[in-house]
MARFIKOL-356294 format. One record per residue (C-alpha): chain; z, x, y. Coordinates in pm, whole numbers, plus 32768, in hexadecimal, padded with zeros to 4 digits. Each point is the difference from the previous one (the first is absolute). Example, Ala and Ser with C-alpha at 12.3 -4.5 7.8 and 13.67 -1.06 7.14 Angstrom:
{lumza: A, pz: 830C, px: 84CE, py: 7E3E}
{lumza: A, pz: 7FBE, px: 8089, py: 8158}
This chain:
{lumza: A, pz: B90B, px: 332E, py: 2AF5}
{lumza: A, pz: 8044, px: 7E8C, py: 80C5}
{lumza: A, pz: 7F87, px: 806C, py: 812C}
{lumza: A, pz: 7EB8, px: 8065, py: 7F69}
{lumza: A, pz: 7FDE, px: 7E8C, py: 7F6D}
{lumza: A, pz: 80AA, px: 802B, py: 7EA1}
{lumza: A, pz: 7FF6, px: 7E8E, py: 7F9A}
{lumza: A, pz: 8176, px: 7FD5, py: 7F30}
{lumza: A, pz: 7FDF, px: 7E5A, py: 8026}
{lumza: A, pz: 800B, px: 8030, py: 7E84}
{lumza: A, pz: 80DF, px: 8107, py: 7FB6}
{lumza: A, pz: 7FFE, px: 8153, py: 7FE4}
{lumza: A, pz: 802E, px: 80FF, py: 7EDB}
{lumza: A, pz: 80B5, px: 8170, py: 806B}
{lumza: A, pz: 8020, px: 8106, py: 7F37}
{lumza: A, pz: 80FD, px: 80FF, py: 806F}
{lumza: A, pz: 80C8, px: 813D, py: 7FBA}
{lumza: A, pz: 816F, px: 7FA8, py: 7FDB}
{lumza: A, pz: 8037, px: 8040, py: 817D}
{lumza: A, pz: 80F2, px: 7F0E, py: 8068}
{lumza: A, pz: 7F86, px: 8013, py: 8192}
{lumza: A, pz: 7EB8, px: 7FD3, py: 7F70}
{lumza: A, pz: 8085, px: 7EBB, py: 7F46}
{lumza: A, pz: 80B5, px: 7F7C, py: 8126}
{lumza: A, pz: 7EFA, px: 802F, py: 80E3}
{lumza: A, pz: 7EED, px: 7F49, py: 7F2C}
{lumza: A, pz: 80F5, px: 7EEF, py: 8009}
{lumza: A, pz: 8031, px: 800C, py: 813E}
{lumza: A, pz: 7E85, px: 7FDB, py: 8070}
{lumza: A, pz: 7F86, px: 7F24, py: 7EEC}
{lumza: A, pz: 813B, px: 7F48, py: 7F82}
{lumza: A, pz: 7FE9, px: 7F25, py: 7EDD}
{lumza: A, pz: 7E77, px: 8017, py: 7FF7}
{lumza: A, pz: 802B, px: 815C, py: 7F4F}
{lumza: A, pz: 8065, px: 8050, py: 7EB9}
{lumza: A, pz: 8089, px: 8144, py: 7FEA}
{lumza: A, pz: 7FB6, px: 80C5, py: 7EAF}
{lumza: A, pz: 808D, px: 8152, py: 7FD0}
{lumza: A, pz: 7EE9, px: 811C, py: 7F81}
{lumza: A, pz: 7FF4, px: 8048, py: 7E9D}
{lumza: A, pz: 7FD9, px: 8161, py: 8047}
{lumza: A, pz: 8139, px: 802F, py: 80CE}
{lumza: A, pz: 80BC, px: 7F2F, py: 7F2B}
{lumza: A, pz: 7FCE, px: 8113, py: 7EED}
{lumza: A, pz: 808B, px: 80FB, py: 8108}
{lumza: A, pz: 8131, px: 7FB6, py: 7F5F}
{lumza: A, pz: 7FC4, px: 80A7, py: 7EC0}
{lumza: A, pz: 8012, px: 8178, py: 80B4}
{lumza: A, pz: 8176, px: 7FAE, py: 7FEF}
{lumza: A, pz: 8024, px: 7FC6, py: 7E8C}
{lumza: A, pz: 7FC8, px: 80EF, py: 7EE0}
{lumza: A, pz: 7EEE, px: 803F, py: 7F5B}
{lumza: A, pz: 8071, px: 7F43, py: 7EC3}
{lumza: A, pz: 8051, px: 7EC4, py: 8114}
{lumza: A, pz: 7EC4, px: 802A, py: 80CB}
{lumza: A, pz: 7F1E, px: 7FAD, py: 7EBF}
{lumza: A, pz: 80ED, px: 7EC3, py: 7FAC}
{lumza: A, pz: 8027, px: 7F88, py: 8137}
{lumza: A, pz: 7E95, px: 8035, py: 8069}
{lumza: A, pz: 7F91, px: 7F0D, py: 7EC8}
{lumza: A, pz: 80E8, px: 7F07, py: 8040}
{lumza: A, pz: 7F7D, px: 7FE5, py: 817B}
{lumza: A, pz: 7EB1, px: 7FD3, py: 7F6D}
{lumza: A, pz: 8054, px: 7EF3, py: 7F06}
{lumza: A, pz: 80B6, px: 7F44, py: 80FA}
{lumza: A, pz: 7EB6, px: 803D, py: 80ED}
{lumza: A, pz: 7F38, px: 7F49, py: 7F09}
{lumza: A, pz: 8112, px: 7ED1, py: 7FBA}
{lumza: A, pz: 7F40, px: 7ECB, py: 806C}
{lumza: A, pz: 814F, px: 7F39, py: 8015}
{lumza: A, pz: 8086, px: 8061, py: 816F}
{lumza: A, pz: 8191, px: 7FD1, py: 7FA6}
{lumza: A, pz: 7FC8, px: 80EA, py: 7EB8}
{lumza: A, pz: 7F63, px: 8118, py: 80C1}
{lumza: A, pz: 8125, px: 7FE3, py: 8116}
{lumza: A, pz: 80F1, px: 8037, py: 7ED0}
{lumza: A, pz: 7F2D, px: 8120, py: 7F91}
{lumza: A, pz: 8005, px: 80B2, py: 8140}
{lumza: A, pz: 8148, px: 7FAE, py: 806C}
{lumza: A, pz: 7F49, px: 7F4E, py: 8149}
{lumza: A, pz: 8077, px: 7EAE, py: 809D}
{lumza: A, pz: 7EB5, px: 7F87, py: 8065}
{lumza: A, pz: 7FA0, px: 7F93, py: 817C}
{lumza: A, pz: 80F2, px: 7FEA, py: 80F1}
{lumza: A, pz: 801C, px: 7EB6, py: 80E0}
């Protein structure tokens, strides 16, 4: 993408699955110009490891947190620590 002329002067939002290798590759190529976000669909894959009863509750809690306008409150609701520097 960079070789084809992608301009990252104003930053870049990159939405990826949970791959640590892909996360690292984005950081290596774009550095602090990239804001990395985990795909919501992939984030919900964790539901497959929960009981049926828990899947519904956790799914609703995630949806509620994703609607939250306050970043810190949303992070508390999902257990996320926020962007890494």
